[in-house]
C-alpha positions as CSV (number, residue, x, y, z in Angstrom):
1,M,-9.9,-6.4,-22.1
2,T,-9.5,-4.6,-19.0
3,H,-11.7,-5.6,-16.1
4,N,-14.3,-3.2,-14.3
5,E,-11.8,-3.4,-11.1
6,T,-8.9,-2.1,-12.5
7,N,-10.8,0.7,-14.3
8,D,-12.1,1.4,-11.0
9,L,-8.5,1.5,-9.4
10,I,-7.4,3.8,-12.0
11,Q,-10.4,6.0,-11.6
12,L,-9.8,5.9,-7.9
13,L,-6.1,7.5,-8.4
14,D,-7.4,9.9,-11.4
15,L,-8.1,12.8,-8.6
16,E,-10.4,15.8,-9.8
17,E,-8.7,19.3,-9.5
18,I,-10.8,21.7,-7.8
19,E,-8.5,24.4,-7.6
20,Q,-4.7,24.7,-7.9
21,N,-3.0,22.5,-5.8
22,H,-6.2,21.3,-4.3
23,Y,-7.4,17.7,-5.7
24,R,-10.7,15.8,-4.6
25,A,-10.9,12.0,-4.4
26,T,-13.6,9.6,-3.3
27,S,-13.6,6.1,-1.7
28,P,-15.0,2.7,-2.7
29,N,-17.7,1.0,-0.5
30,E,-16.2,-1.7,0.2
31,G,-17.6,-2.6,3.5
32,W,-14.6,-1.3,5.5
33,Q,-15.3,1.2,8.6
34,R,-12.5,3.1,7.6
35,V,-10.4,4.2,4.3
36,Y,-7.6,1.5,3.1
37,G,-4.3,3.5,4.1
38,G,-2.7,2.3,0.8
39,Q,-5.7,4.2,-0.8
40,V,-4.6,7.5,0.7
41,I,-0.9,7.0,0.1
42,G,-1.7,6.1,-3.4
43,Q,-3.9,9.3,-4.2
44,A,-1.8,11.5,-2.1
45,L,1.3,10.8,-4.1
46,V,-1.1,11.4,-7.4
47,A,-1.4,15.0,-6.0
48,A,2.1,15.6,-5.6
49,S,2.8,14.4,-8.8
50,R,0.2,16.5,-10.6
51,T,2.5,19.6,-9.0
52,V,5.8,18.3,-10.6
53,P,7.6,18.3,-14.2
54,D,7.3,15.3,-16.1
55,D,11.2,14.6,-16.2
56,R,11.0,13.7,-12.2
57,Q,10.0,10.7,-10.4
58,A,9.1,9.9,-6.9
59,H,12.1,8.5,-5.0
60,S,11.0,8.5,-1.5
61,L,7.8,9.8,0.4
62,H,7.1,9.7,4.2
63,G,3.3,10.0,5.5
64,Y,1.6,9.8,8.9
65,F,-1.7,8.3,9.3
66,L,-3.7,11.4,11.8
67,R,-7.4,10.1,12.0
68,P,-9.3,7.0,10.4
69,G,-10.9,8.2,7.0
70,D,-14.3,8.3,6.4
71,T,-15.7,6.0,3.2
72,T,-18.7,8.0,2.9
73,I,-17.6,11.4,2.1
74,P,-14.9,12.9,-0.2
75,I,-11.2,13.4,0.4
76,L,-9.6,16.7,-0.2
77,Y,-5.8,16.6,-0.8
78,K,-4.1,19.9,-0.4
79,V,-0.5,20.3,-1.8
80,D,2.2,22.6,-0.8
81,R,4.6,23.3,-3.2
82,I,8.0,23.2,-0.5
83,R,10.9,23.5,-2.9
84,D,11.6,23.4,-6.7
85,G,15.4,22.5,-7.1
86,R,17.7,21.8,-10.3
87,S,17.8,18.2,-9.3
88,F,15.0,17.6,-6.6
89,T,11.4,18.6,-6.3
90,T,9.8,18.6,-2.5
91,R,5.9,18.5,-1.8
92,R,3.8,18.0,1.3
93,V,0.3,16.8,0.9
94,V,-2.4,17.1,3.7
95,A,-5.9,14.7,3.3
96,I,-8.7,16.6,4.9
97,Q,-11.8,15.1,5.8
98,H,-14.5,16.9,7.7
99,G,-12.3,20.1,7.8
100,R,-9.5,18.4,9.8
101,A,-6.6,16.2,8.5
102,I,-6.5,12.6,8.3
103,F,-2.9,12.1,6.8
104,N,-0.4,14.1,5.8
105,M,2.9,13.0,3.4
106,S,6.1,14.7,2.3
107,I,7.2,13.4,-1.2
108,S,10.5,14.1,-2.7
109,F,11.0,13.8,-6.5
110,Q,14.3,13.7,-8.4
111,V,15.7,14.3,-12.5
112,P,17.1,10.7,-13.2
113,E,21.1,10.1,-13.0
114,P,23.4,7.6,-13.0
115,G,25.1,6.4,-10.0
116,M,26.7,3.8,-7.9
117,E,24.6,0.7,-7.5
118,H,24.3,-2.3,-5.2
119,Q,21.2,-4.5,-3.5
120,F,20.5,-7.1,-1.2
121,D,19.9,-10.5,-3.0
122,M,15.9,-11.3,-3.9
123,P,15.4,-14.4,-1.3
124,E,14.1,-17.7,-2.8
125,A,10.6,-18.1,-3.7
126,P,8.4,-20.5,-5.7
127,P,6.7,-18.9,-8.7
128,P,3.6,-17.1,-8.4
129,E,1.9,-19.6,-10.8
130,S,2.6,-22.3,-8.0
131,L,0.5,-20.4,-5.1
132,P,-3.4,-19.8,-4.6
133,D,-4.8,-16.4,-5.0
134,E,-5.1,-14.5,-1.2
135,Q,-8.9,-14.1,-2.2
136,A,-9.4,-17.9,-2.9
137,L,-7.7,-18.9,0.4
138,R,-10.0,-16.3,2.5
139,E,-12.7,-17.7,0.8
140,Q,-11.9,-21.4,1.4
141,W,-11.6,-20.4,5.1
142,L,-14.6,-18.8,5.5
143,A,-16.5,-22.0,4.8
144,E,-15.6,-22.5,9.0
145,Y,-16.8,-19.2,9.6
146,P,-20.2,-18.5,7.3
147,E,-21.5,-15.6,10.2
148,L,-18.1,-13.6,8.9
149,R,-19.0,-13.8,5.5
150,G,-19.9,-10.3,3.6
151,D,-19.5,-8.3,0.5
152,W,-15.7,-7.7,1.0
153,V,-14.8,-11.3,0.9
154,N,-17.1,-11.9,-2.4
155,R,-15.8,-8.5,-4.1
156,E,-13.4,-8.8,-6.9
157,R,-10.2,-6.9,-6.1
158,P,-8.0,-5.0,-8.8
159,I,-4.8,-6.4,-6.7
160,E,-3.6,-9.9,-6.9
161,V,-1.5,-11.2,-3.7
162,R,-0.6,-14.8,-3.8
163,P,1.2,-15.4,-0.4
164,V,4.1,-17.9,-0.2
165,D,3.3,-19.0,3.2
166,P,-0.5,-17.9,4.2
167,V,-1.6,-17.0,7.3
168,N,-5.0,-17.7,8.0
169,I,-6.5,-14.4,9.3
170,F,-9.4,-16.4,10.9
171,R,-7.5,-18.8,13.1
172,P,-3.6,-17.2,13.0
173,E,-0.9,-19.3,14.9
174,K,2.4,-17.7,16.2
175,R,5.0,-18.0,13.7
176,P,8.5,-15.8,13.0
177,P,7.7,-12.2,12.0
178,R,8.6,-12.9,8.0
179,Q,6.2,-13.2,5.1
180,L,6.7,-13.3,1.4
181,C,4.0,-12.8,-1.4
182,W,4.2,-12.1,-5.0
183,M,2.0,-9.3,-5.7
184,R,0.6,-7.4,-9.1
185,C,-2.4,-5.4,-10.4
186,R,-4.6,-8.0,-12.2
187,D,-4.7,-6.2,-15.5
188,R,-2.9,-4.6,-17.8
189,L,-2.4,-0.8,-17.0
190,P,-1.3,2.3,-19.6
191,D,2.4,2.9,-19.9
192,D,2.7,5.6,-17.5
193,G,5.9,5.4,-14.8
194,R,4.0,7.6,-12.1
195,L,1.0,5.7,-12.5
196,H,2.9,2.4,-11.7
197,Q,4.6,4.2,-9.0
198,C,1.0,5.2,-7.4
199,V,-0.4,2.0,-7.7
200,L,2.3,0.2,-5.9
201,A,1.9,2.7,-3.3
202,Y,-1.6,1.3,-3.1
203,L,-0.4,-2.2,-2.8
204,S,2.6,-1.7,-0.6
205,D,0.3,-1.3,2.6
206,W,-1.6,-4.4,1.8
207,S,0.0,-6.9,4.4
208,L,2.6,-5.1,5.8
209,L,1.8,-4.2,8.9
210,D,0.2,-7.8,9.4
211,T,4.2,-9.2,9.8
212,A,4.0,-7.7,13.5
213,T,1.4,-9.6,14.3
214,L,2.6,-13.0,13.3
215,P,4.8,-13.9,16.5
216,H,1.5,-13.2,18.5
217,G,-1.1,-15.0,16.6
218,V,-3.2,-11.7,16.4
219,S,-5.6,-10.9,13.4
220,F,-6.9,-7.9,12.6
221,M,-10.3,-9.9,12.8
222,Q,-10.5,-10.4,16.0
223,P,-13.3,-8.4,17.8
224,D,-10.7,-7.3,20.6
225,A,-7.7,-6.3,18.7
226,Q,-6.9,-2.7,17.1
227,V,-4.4,-2.6,14.3
228,A,-3.9,0.3,12.3
229,S,-1.1,2.2,10.4
230,L,0.5,4.6,11.9
231,D,3.1,5.9,9.8
232,H,4.0,4.6,6.3
233,A,7.6,5.3,3.9
234,M,8.7,4.0,0.6
235,W,11.9,4.5,-1.4
236,F,11.9,3.9,-5.1
237,H,14.9,2.6,-6.9
238,H,14.1,1.7,-10.1
239,P,11.6,1.5,-12.7
240,F,9.0,-1.2,-12.9
241,R,5.4,-2.5,-13.8
242,A,2.8,-2.7,-11.0
243,D,0.9,-5.1,-13.8
244,E,3.6,-7.8,-13.6
245,W,4.4,-10.0,-10.5
246,L,6.4,-8.5,-7.9
247,L,8.1,-10.4,-4.9
248,Y,7.0,-8.5,-1.5
249,A,9.9,-9.4,1.2
250,Q,8.5,-8.5,4.6
251,D,9.9,-8.3,8.1
252,S,9.3,-7.0,11.6
253,P,12.2,-6.6,13.7
254,S,10.7,-5.2,16.7
255,A,7.1,-4.9,18.7
256,S,7.0,-2.7,21.8
257,G,4.6,-0.2,23.2
258,A,1.8,-1.2,21.3
259,R,3.4,-0.6,18.3
260,G,5.2,-3.1,15.8
261,L,7.6,-2.0,13.2
262,N,7.6,-3.5,9.7
263,R,10.0,-3.4,6.7
264,G,9.7,-4.5,3.2
265,L,11.9,-4.9,-0.3
266,I,10.2,-5.1,-3.5
267,Y,11.8,-7.1,-6.3
268,T,10.7,-7.6,-10.0
269,R,10.5,-11.5,-11.0
270,D,13.9,-11.3,-12.6
271,G,15.4,-10.2,-9.0
272,R,15.9,-6.4,-9.1
273,L,15.1,-4.5,-6.0
274,V,12.7,-1.8,-7.2
275,A,11.4,-0.2,-4.1
276,S,11.7,-0.6,-0.1
277,A,9.0,0.5,2.5
278,A,8.9,0.7,6.0
279,Q,6.1,1.2,8.4
280,E,5.2,1.3,12.0
281,G,1.6,0.3,13.2
282,L,-0.5,0.1,16.2
283,I,-1.2,-3.2,17.8
284,R,-3.6,-3.0,20.5
285,I,-5.4,-5.8,22.4
286,R,-8.2,-4.8,23.9
287,H,-9.1,-6.6,27.6
């Protein structure tokens, strides 16, 4: 049986075609002031995929967050068919609200073909079954801060995240800019490779930006902290299932100019590198 939360995620990524190359999407009301960045990335990838032949899979995407998304109104995704080649197909997607662009992304698709292969080895990590769920951890931490409790904590989410070395977002401590976590969709997804790519794009934004805040003991929960994604890029290397455990190895090589750079490598349980991500985010403390 599939939980309602997983159905909600599938519906969130199932855009309505309102005209050729134009798609409409909605956002869940989860108590956030703006649209979750992973949602916009995933939906933009869905919109682009709808205009590409079935024999091609996305191999890279590069997006920029331009304005905060409004959770109270639909988002319009407009797809530009930039190029259709024999091996590669390129699309550009613009997400629009209130008549203005809030996000744009370029996506490249490729016909699968063999070639040379190598990869970094997966870092050692305890099995996900031995680690607590992030949602349970936040519930535990909130016992000290009942005034911060809200629906966003109690709501069951379609994604399951199990950090290897959890960071208390209500009481962060300074630590090296590296983190590992296991992640997956909580329930079985349809056997659609493109859907699994879109779900992974949704997942990839969940904790990546936080990596740059670790050396500074800063949390997005602080009232004086302004933390937001500026851009996001992904590369897909091999097929995978987003409903099976994936290890997300993240690091932040640099922070400067009120921005932090973050990188992530995503592995299957058997150690295969299936995707990579990179993101720069705004990290600003308002004095």
